[in-house]
C-alpha positions as a Markdown table, in Angstrom:
| # | Residue | x | y | z |
|---|---|---|---|---|
| 1 | Unk | 24.4 | 22.3 | -8.9 |
| 2 | Unk | 21.7 | 20.0 | -10.3 |
| 3 | Unk | 21.2 | 16.3 | -9.6 |
| 4 | Unk | 18.5 | 13.6 | -10.0 |
| 5 | Unk | 18.0 | 10.5 | -8.0 |
| 6 | Unk | 15.5 | 7.5 | -8.0 |
| 7 | Unk | 14.5 | 5.6 | -4.9 |
| 8 | Unk | 11.9 | 2.9 | -4.3 |
| 9 | Unk | 9.5 | 2.8 | -1.4 |
| 10 | Unk | 10.1 | 0.1 | 1.2 |
| 11 | Unk | 7.5 | -2.0 | 3.0 |
| 12 | Unk | 8.4 | -3.0 | 6.6 |
| 13 | Unk | 8.3 | -6.6 | 7.6 |
| 14 | Unk | 9.2 | -5.6 | 11.2 |
| 15 | Unk | 7.7 | -2.2 | 11.7 |
| 16 | Unk | 9.3 | 1.0 | 13.0 |
| 17 | Unk | 6.8 | 2.7 | 15.4 |
| 18 | Unk | 7.9 | 5.3 | 17.9 |
| 19 | Unk | 10.8 | 7.7 | 18.3 |
| 20 | Unk | 13.1 | 8.1 | 21.3 |
| 21 | Unk | 14.5 | 11.3 | 19.9 |
| 22 | Unk | 12.2 | 13.4 | 17.7 |
| 23 | Unk | 14.8 | 15.8 | 16.4 |
| 24 | Unk | 17.2 | 13.1 | 15.2 |
| 25 | Unk | 14.5 | 10.6 | 14.4 |
| 26 | Unk | 16.0 | 7.8 | 16.5 |
| 27 | Unk | 13.7 | 4.8 | 16.9 |
| 28 | Unk | 12.7 | 2.9 | 20.0 |
| 29 | Unk | 13.2 | -0.3 | 18.0 |
| 30 | Unk | 15.0 | -1.6 | 14.9 |
| 31 | Unk | 13.1 | -2.5 | 11.8 |
| 32 | Unk | 13.4 | -4.7 | 8.6 |
| 33 | Unk | 11.9 | -4.0 | 5.2 |
| 34 | Unk | 11.9 | -5.0 | 1.6 |
| 35 | Unk | 12.8 | -2.3 | -1.0 |
| 36 | Unk | 10.0 | -2.5 | -3.5 |
| 37 | Unk | 10.5 | -2.4 | -7.3 |
| 38 | Unk | 7.5 | -0.7 | -8.8 |
| 39 | Unk | 6.8 | 1.9 | -6.1 |
| 40 | Unk | 9.2 | 4.7 | -7.3 |
| 41 | Unk | 10.0 | 8.3 | -6.5 |
| 42 | Unk | 12.2 | 10.4 | -8.8 |
| 43 | Unk | 13.5 | 13.8 | -7.6 |
| 44 | Unk | 15.5 | 16.5 | -9.2 |
| 45 | Unk | 17.2 | 19.2 | -7.1 |
| 46 | Unk | 18.9 | 22.3 | -8.3 |
| 47 | Unk | 20.7 | 24.9 | -6.1 |
| 48 | Unk | 21.0 | 28.3 | -7.8 |
| 49 | Unk | 21.3 | 32.0 | -7.1 |
| 50 | Unk | 18.3 | 32.4 | -9.4 |
| 51 | Unk | 15.9 | 31.2 | -6.6 |
| 52 | Unk | 14.9 | 33.6 | -3.9 |
| 53 | Unk | 13.2 | 30.9 | -1.9 |
| 54 | Unk | 13.2 | 27.1 | -1.8 |
| 55 | Unk | 10.5 | 25.7 | -4.1 |
| 56 | Unk | 9.2 | 22.1 | -3.7 |
| 57 | Unk | 6.8 | 20.6 | -6.2 |
| 58 | Unk | 5.4 | 17.0 | -5.7 |
| 59 | Unk | 3.4 | 15.5 | -8.5 |
| 60 | Unk | 2.8 | 18.9 | -10.1 |
| 61 | Unk | 1.6 | 20.5 | -6.8 |
| 62 | Unk | 3.7 | 23.0 | -4.8 |
| 63 | Unk | 4.3 | 21.8 | -1.3 |
| 64 | Unk | 2.2 | 23.8 | 1.2 |
| 65 | Unk | 2.1 | 21.7 | 4.3 |
| 66 | Unk | 5.7 | 20.6 | 5.1 |
| 67 | Unk | 4.9 | 17.8 | 7.6 |
| 68 | Unk | 8.4 | 16.2 | 7.2 |
| 69 | Unk | 10.2 | 19.6 | 7.4 |
| 70 | Unk | 11.9 | 19.0 | 4.0 |
| 71 | Unk | 12.7 | 22.7 | 3.8 |
| 72 | Unk | 14.6 | 22.4 | 7.1 |
| 73 | Unk | 16.3 | 19.4 | 5.6 |
| 74 | Unk | 17.5 | 21.4 | 2.6 |
| 75 | Unk | 18.9 | 24.0 | 5.0 |
| 76 | Unk | 20.7 | 21.2 | 6.9 |
| 77 | Unk | 22.3 | 20.0 | 3.6 |
| 78 | Unk | 23.3 | 23.6 | 2.7 |
| 79 | Unk | 25.1 | 24.0 | 6.0 |
| 80 | Unk | 26.9 | 20.7 | 5.5 |
| 81 | Unk | 28.0 | 21.7 | 2.0 |
| 82 | Unk | 28.9 | 25.3 | 2.9 |
| 83 | Unk | 26.5 | 26.9 | 0.4 |
| 84 | Unk | 23.7 | 29.4 | 0.6 |
| 85 | Unk | 21.9 | 29.1 | -2.7 |
| 86 | Unk | 18.2 | 28.2 | -2.5 |
| 87 | Unk | 16.8 | 25.2 | -4.2 |
| 88 | Unk | 14.2 | 24.1 | -6.6 |
| 89 | Unk | 12.9 | 20.5 | -6.0 |
| 90 | Unk | 10.7 | 18.6 | -8.3 |
| 91 | Unk | 9.5 | 15.1 | -7.3 |
| 92 | Unk | 7.4 | 12.6 | -9.1 |
| 93 | Unk | 5.9 | 9.6 | -7.3 |
| 94 | Unk | 4.2 | 6.9 | -9.4 |
| 95 | Unk | 1.8 | 5.6 | -6.7 |
| 96 | Unk | -0.7 | 7.2 | -4.2 |
| 97 | Unk | 0.8 | 9.7 | -1.8 |
| 98 | Unk | 0.3 | 9.9 | 2.0 |
| 99 | Unk | -2.1 | 6.9 | 1.8 |
| 100 | Unk | -0.1 | 4.2 | 3.6 |
| 101 | Unk | 2.2 | 3.1 | 0.8 |
| 102 | Unk | 5.4 | 4.6 | 2.0 |
| 103 | Unk | 5.4 | 7.5 | -0.5 |
| 104 | Unk | 7.5 | 9.6 | 1.9 |
| 105 | Unk | 10.2 | 6.9 | 1.9 |
| 106 | Unk | 10.5 | 7.0 | -1.9 |
| 107 | Unk | 10.2 | 10.8 | -2.1 |
| 108 | Unk | 12.5 | 11.7 | 0.8 |
| 109 | Unk | 15.2 | 9.1 | 0.0 |
| 110 | Unk | 15.4 | 10.3 | -3.6 |
| 111 | Unk | 15.1 | 13.9 | -2.5 |
| 112 | Unk | 18.0 | 13.6 | 0.0 |
| 113 | Unk | 20.2 | 11.8 | -2.4 |
| 114 | Unk | 19.6 | 14.3 | -5.2 |
| 115 | Unk | 20.0 | 17.3 | -2.8 |
| 116 | Unk | 23.2 | 16.0 | -1.3 |
| 117 | Unk | 24.7 | 15.4 | -4.8 |
| 118 | Unk | 23.5 | 18.7 | -6.1 |
| 119 | Unk | 25.1 | 20.4 | -3.1 |
| 120 | Unk | 28.4 | 18.8 | -3.9 |
| 121 | Unk | 28.5 | 16.4 | -0.9 |
| 122 | Unk | 30.3 | 13.1 | -1.6 |
| 123 | Unk | 28.6 | 10.6 | 0.7 |
| 124 | Unk | 28.7 | 6.8 | 1.0 |
| 125 | Unk | 25.4 | 5.0 | 1.4 |
| 126 | Unk | 25.8 | 4.6 | 5.2 |
| 127 | Unk | 26.2 | 8.4 | 5.7 |
| 128 | Unk | 23.4 | 9.0 | 3.2 |
| 129 | Unk | 21.2 | 6.7 | 5.2 |
| 130 | Unk | 22.0 | 8.6 | 8.4 |
| 131 | Unk | 21.3 | 12.0 | 6.7 |
| 132 | Unk | 18.0 | 10.7 | 5.2 |
| 133 | Unk | 16.9 | 9.3 | 8.6 |
| 134 | Unk | 17.0 | 12.8 | 10.1 |
| 135 | Unk | 14.3 | 13.8 | 7.7 |
| 136 | Unk | 12.3 | 10.5 | 7.6 |
| 137 | Unk | 13.0 | 7.4 | 9.5 |
| 138 | Unk | 11.6 | 4.9 | 7.1 |
| 139 | Unk | 13.2 | 6.6 | 4.2 |
| 140 | Unk | 16.7 | 5.7 | 5.4 |
| 141 | Unk | 15.9 | 2.0 | 4.5 |
| 142 | Unk | 15.2 | 3.0 | 0.9 |
| 143 | Unk | 18.8 | 4.0 | 0.3 |
| 144 | Unk | 19.6 | 0.3 | 0.0 |
| 145 | Unk | 18.4 | -2.6 | -2.3 |
| 146 | Unk | 16.7 | -5.8 | -1.4 |
| 147 | Unk | 16.0 | -6.7 | 2.3 |
| 148 | Unk | 17.2 | -4.0 | 4.6 |
| 149 | Unk | 17.6 | -3.5 | 8.4 |
| 150 | Unk | 17.5 | -0.2 | 10.1 |
| 151 | Unk | 19.6 | -0.5 | 13.3 |
| 152 | Unk | 18.1 | 1.1 | 16.4 |
| 153 | Unk | 21.5 | 2.2 | 17.6 |
| 154 | Unk | 22.5 | 3.3 | 21.2 |
| 155 | Unk | 24.4 | 6.6 | 20.7 |
| 156 | Unk | 22.5 | 9.8 | 21.6 |
| 157 | Unk | 24.0 | 11.5 | 18.5 |
| 158 | Unk | 22.5 | 8.9 | 16.1 |
| 159 | Unk | 25.8 | 7.9 | 14.5 |
| 160 | Unk | 25.1 | 4.2 | 15.0 |
| 161 | Unk | 21.4 | 4.3 | 13.8 |
| 162 | Unk | 21.4 | 3.6 | 10.1 |
| 163 | Unk | 20.2 | 1.1 | 7.5 |
| 164 | Unk | 22.2 | -1.7 | 6.0 |
| 165 | Unk | 21.6 | -4.6 | 3.6 |
| 166 | Unk | 20.6 | -8.0 | 5.0 |
| 167 | Unk | 20.3 | -9.6 | 1.6 |
| 168 | Unk | 20.6 | -8.1 | -1.9 |
| 169 | Unk | 17.7 | -8.0 | -4.3 |
| 170 | Unk | 18.8 | -11.1 | -6.2 |
| 171 | Unk | 19.0 | -13.2 | -3.0 |
| 172 | Unk | 15.3 | -14.1 | -3.0 |
| 173 | Unk | 14.1 | -13.5 | -6.6 |
| 174 | Unk | 10.7 | -15.3 | -6.1 |
| 175 | Unk | 9.6 | -13.2 | -3.1 |
| 176 | Unk | 6.7 | -10.9 | -4.0 |
| 177 | Unk | 4.8 | -8.2 | -2.3 |
| 178 | Unk | 1.4 | -7.2 | -3.8 |
| 179 | Unk | 0.4 | -3.8 | -2.7 |
| 180 | Unk | -3.4 | -3.3 | -2.7 |
| 181 | Unk | -5.1 | 0.1 | -2.8 |
| 182 | Unk | -8.4 | 0.3 | -1.1 |
| 183 | Unk | -8.5 | 4.1 | -0.9 |
| 184 | Unk | -6.8 | 7.0 | -2.7 |
| 185 | Unk | -7.6 | 9.4 | 0.1 |
| 186 | Unk | -4.9 | 10.9 | 2.3 |
| 187 | Unk | -4.9 | 9.1 | 5.7 |
| 188 | Unk | -6.5 | 11.0 | 8.5 |
| 189 | Unk | -3.5 | 10.8 | 10.9 |
| 190 | Unk | 0.1 | 11.1 | 9.7 |
| 191 | Unk | 2.6 | 8.4 | 10.8 |
| 192 | Unk | 4.6 | 11.0 | 12.7 |
| 193 | Unk | 1.6 | 12.2 | 14.7 |
| 194 | Unk | 0.3 | 8.6 | 15.2 |
| 195 | Unk | 3.7 | 7.4 | 16.6 |
| 196 | Unk | 3.8 | 10.2 | 19.2 |
| 197 | Unk | 0.3 | 9.6 | 20.2 |
| 198 | Unk | 0.9 | 5.8 | 20.6 |
| 199 | Unk | 4.1 | 6.2 | 22.6 |
| 200 | Unk | 2.4 | 8.7 | 24.9 |
| 201 | Unk | -0.9 | 6.9 | 25.6 |
| 202 | Unk | -1.0 | 3.2 | 24.6 |
| 203 | Unk | -0.9 | 0.8 | 27.5 |
| 204 | Unk | 0.3 | -1.9 | 25.0 |
| 205 | Unk | 3.4 | 0.0 | 23.8 |
| 206 | Unk | 5.7 | -1.6 | 26.3 |
| 207 | Unk | 4.5 | -5.0 | 25.1 |
| 208 | Unk | 5.4 | -4.0 | 21.6 |
| 209 | Unk | 8.9 | -3.0 | 22.6 |
| 210 | Unk | 9.4 | -6.2 | 24.7 |
| 211 | Unk | 8.5 | -8.5 | 21.8 |
| 212 | Unk | 10.0 | -6.7 | 18.7 |
| 213 | Unk | 13.6 | -8.0 | 19.1 |
| 214 | Unk | 12.3 | -11.6 | 18.8 |
| 215 | Unk | 10.5 | -10.6 | 15.5 |
| 216 | Unk | 13.7 | -9.0 | 14.2 |
| 217 | Unk | 15.6 | -12.2 | 14.9 |
| 218 | Unk | 13.0 | -14.4 | 13.2 |
| 219 | Unk | 12.7 | -12.2 | 10.1 |
| 220 | Unk | 16.5 | -11.9 | 9.8 |
| 221 | Unk | 16.8 | -15.7 | 9.9 |
| 222 | Unk | 13.9 | -16.2 | 7.6 |
| 223 | Unk | 15.3 | -13.9 | 4.9 |
| 224 | Unk | 18.8 | -15.5 | 5.1 |
| 225 | Unk | 17.3 | -19.0 | 4.8 |
| 226 | Unk | 14.5 | -18.0 | 2.4 |
| 227 | Unk | 12.0 | -19.5 | 4.8 |
| 228 | Unk | 8.8 | -17.9 | 3.5 |
| 229 | Unk | 6.5 | -19.3 | 6.2 |
| 230 | Unk | 8.7 | -17.9 | 9.0 |
| 231 | Unk | 9.0 | -14.4 | 7.3 |
| 232 | Unk | 5.3 | -14.2 | 6.4 |
| 233 | Unk | 3.9 | -15.4 | 9.8 |
| 234 | Unk | 6.3 | -13.1 | 11.8 |
| 235 | Unk | 5.6 | -10.1 | 9.6 |
| 236 | Unk | 1.8 | -10.6 | 9.8 |
| 237 | Unk | 1.9 | -10.9 | 13.6 |
| 238 | Unk | 4.2 | -7.9 | 13.9 |
| 239 | Unk | 1.8 | -5.8 | 11.9 |
| 240 | Unk | -1.1 | -6.8 | 14.0 |
| 241 | Unk | 0.8 | -5.9 | 17.2 |
| 242 | Unk | 1.6 | -2.5 | 15.9 |
| 243 | Unk | -2.0 | -1.8 | 14.9 |
| 244 | Unk | -3.1 | -3.0 | 18.4 |
| 245 | Unk | -1.0 | -0.2 | 19.9 |
| 246 | Unk | -2.6 | 2.3 | 17.6 |
| 247 | Unk | -6.1 | 1.2 | 18.4 |
| 248 | Unk | -5.4 | 1.5 | 22.1 |
| 249 | Unk | -4.1 | 5.1 | 22.0 |
| 250 | Unk | -6.2 | 8.0 | 23.3 |
| 251 | Unk | -8.0 | 8.9 | 21.1 |
| 252 | Unk | -7.8 | 5.6 | 19.1 |
| 253 | Unk | -6.1 | 5.5 | 15.7 |
| 254 | Unk | -7.9 | 3.1 | 13.3 |
| 255 | Unk | -6.6 | 3.2 | 9.8 |
| 256 | Unk | -8.5 | 0.1 | 8.6 |
| 257 | Unk | -11.4 | 0.5 | 6.2 |
| 258 | Unk | -13.9 | -2.2 | 5.1 |
| 259 | Unk | -11.7 | -3.1 | 2.2 |
| 260 | Unk | -8.7 | -3.6 | 4.5 |
| 261 | Unk | -10.7 | -6.1 | 6.6 |
| 262 | Unk | -12.0 | -7.8 | 3.4 |
| 263 | Unk | -8.4 | -8.5 | 2.2 |
| 264 | Unk | -7.1 | -9.6 | 5.6 |
| 265 | Unk | -9.9 | -12.2 | 5.9 |
| 266 | Unk | -9.4 | -13.3 | 2.3 |
| 267 | Unk | -5.7 | -13.9 | 2.9 |
| 268 | Unk | -6.4 | -15.9 | 6.0 |
| 269 | Unk | -9.0 | -18.0 | 4.1 |
| 270 | Unk | -6.9 | -18.9 | 1.1 |
| 271 | Unk | -3.9 | -19.7 | 3.4 |
| 272 | Unk | -6.1 | -22.2 | 5.3 |
| 273 | Unk | -7.0 | -23.7 | 1.9 |
| 274 | Unk | -3.3 | -24.3 | 1.1 |
| 275 | Unk | -2.0 | -21.2 | -0.7 |
| 276 | Unk | 0.9 | -19.7 | 1.3 |
| 277 | Unk | 0.4 | -16.0 | 1.6 |
| 278 | Unk | 0.4 | -13.4 | 4.4 |
| 279 | Unk | -0.5 | -9.8 | 4.9 |
| 280 | Unk | 1.2 | -6.7 | 6.4 |
| 281 | Unk | -0.2 | -3.2 | 6.8 |
| 282 | Unk | 1.6 | 0.0 | 7.5 |
| 283 | Unk | 0.1 | 3.2 | 9.0 |
| 284 | Unk | -2.8 | 3.4 | 6.6 |
| 285 | Unk | -5.6 | 1.3 | 5.1 |
| 286 | Unk | -3.6 | -0.4 | 2.3 |
| 287 | Unk | -2.8 | -4.1 | 2.6 |
| 288 | Unk | 0.4 | -5.6 | 1.2 |
| 289 | Unk | 0.1 | -9.4 | 0.5 |
| 290 | Unk | 3.3 | -11.4 | 0.6 |
| 291 | Unk | 3.5 | -14.5 | -1.6 |
| 292 | Unk | 5.9 | -16.4 | -3.8 |
| 293 | Unk | 6.2 | -15.9 | -7.6 |
| 294 | Unk | 4.5 | -19.2 | -8.4 |
| 295 | Unk | 1.3 | -18.0 | -6.7 |
| 296 | Unk | 1.5 | -14.4 | -7.7 |
| 297 | Unk | -0.8 | -14.3 | -10.8 |
| 298 | Unk | -3.6 | -16.2 | -9.2 |
| 299 | Unk | -3.5 | -14.2 | -6.0 |
| 300 | Unk | -3.3 | -10.9 | -7.9 |
| 301 | Unk | -6.3 | -11.9 | -10.1 |
| 302 | Unk | -8.4 | -12.9 | -7.1 |
| 303 | Unk | -7.4 | -9.7 | -5.1 |
| 304 | Unk | -8.4 | -7.6 | -8.1 |
| 305 | Unk | -11.9 | -9.2 | -8.0 |
| 306 | Unk | -12.5 | -8.2 | -4.4 |
| 307 | Unk | -15.1 | -5.5 | -4.0 |
| 308 | Unk | -12.9 | -3.2 | -1.8 |
| 309 | Unk | -9.8 | -3.4 | -4.0 |
| 310 | Unk | -9.3 | -0.5 | -6.4 |
| 311 | Unk | -5.8 | -1.3 | -7.7 |
| 312 | Unk | -3.0 | -3.8 | -7.1 |
| 313 | Unk | 0.8 | -3.2 | -7.7 |
| 314 | Unk | 3.1 | -6.2 | -7.8 |
| 315 | Unk | 6.5 | -5.6 | -6.3 |
| 316 | Unk | 9.7 | -7.7 | -6.2 |
| 317 | Unk | 12.8 | -6.9 | -4.2 |
| 318 | Unk | 14.1 | -3.7 | -5.8 |
| 319 | Unk | 17.0 | -1.4 | -6.2 |
| 320 | Unk | 18.4 | 1.2 | -3.7 |
| 321 | Unk | 19.1 | 4.8 | -4.6 |
| 322 | Unk | 20.2 | 5.4 | -8.2 |
| 323 | Unk | 21.2 | 8.6 | -10.0 |
| 324 | Unk | 20.3 | 9.8 | -13.5 |
| 325 | Unk | 21.4 | 12.5 | -15.9 |
| 326 | Unk | 17.8 | 12.9 | -17.1 |
| 327 | Unk | 16.3 | 15.7 | -15.0 |
| 328 | Unk | 12.7 | 16.6 | -14.3 |
| 329 | Unk | 13.3 | 20.3 | -15.2 |
C-alpha cells in the first residue's frame, strides 16, 4: 500500500483561467502547455491502519492550509478503491512553492499518481488525468510528456475534459523555457481565488473567452510545425490577455513585481535586436522566457545579470508521470 511517483511542472502556452464547474474543476477554455524537465515533484503515499489521520508533508513542513483540498482528494481515491486506511503523504518539490512556477501541478500530479497506485487502482493515463483534474486543473497536464493539450470538454460530468499529448518530448528537442525567479515569496492571491474573482468581475473576461480558441489553433499548429515564432508570439499575447483580465477585476489582481517588468522589457528589447525569444507569465511574478537551444546560454547569462533576477532554471520538454521503487519514507 505504498507507492512513489514523479511529475514535472508544466508551463502553459495557452492559459487556463476560469472554471465553469468548481467541484469538478471544468475549465471555460482549453489550454496547451509544455511539461518542463527540471521543475520536479516527487511524492510517496502509503495507506496503512497505523495512521489515525491523514498526514501530508511538503518539503519537510506538515500541510496546515489545504487550499487544493488534497485531503478530500485522498478520500475520493479511498472510495474509488474501496479502502478505509488513512494515508501518509510526503512530497518534495525542487523549486519555489506557491510562487507562480506551477508547483501545485508537479505536487498534485505526482501525489495523485502515487495515491492511486498505493490504493491499488489500475488507471491508464487518460483516467489518471481526469482524476488529477478534480484536484487541480493544471496538474492534469503534468500526467503527460512534451507538449500537452487539456481539452475543455462539453459533458457536465467531466468525462471528456482531460489532457492528451500534442507532441512527445523528442518532437522539438531544441525548444527551451527559462524560468526566472524574481521572488521566493508566496503569491498574495492563489490561482483558485484569482480565477473566481476574474470570472465574476472582469469586464474583459468575455473577450478572453472569445479569442482563446484562435490561440489554441495557432499554438497547436506552431508546435506540430516547430514554428517558434508562431508559438512564441501567440503564447506571449495570450499571457498578456490573461493578465489584463486579472488587472481589471474588482479588486484588481496584479502579480507583477519590478523584476517581472524588467524581464518583459528586456525580452522585447533583445527580440527587436534580432534574438528570437518570447515571455509568458502564469498567476505570479515569475517570467518564463521561451527560446531555442542555440540562444539558450547567452540569454540565460544575460537574464542572470538583471538586477531583479534571483535565479534561473533552464527547462526542456520533459517526461510525464513516472514511478519509482525508491520511497521518501
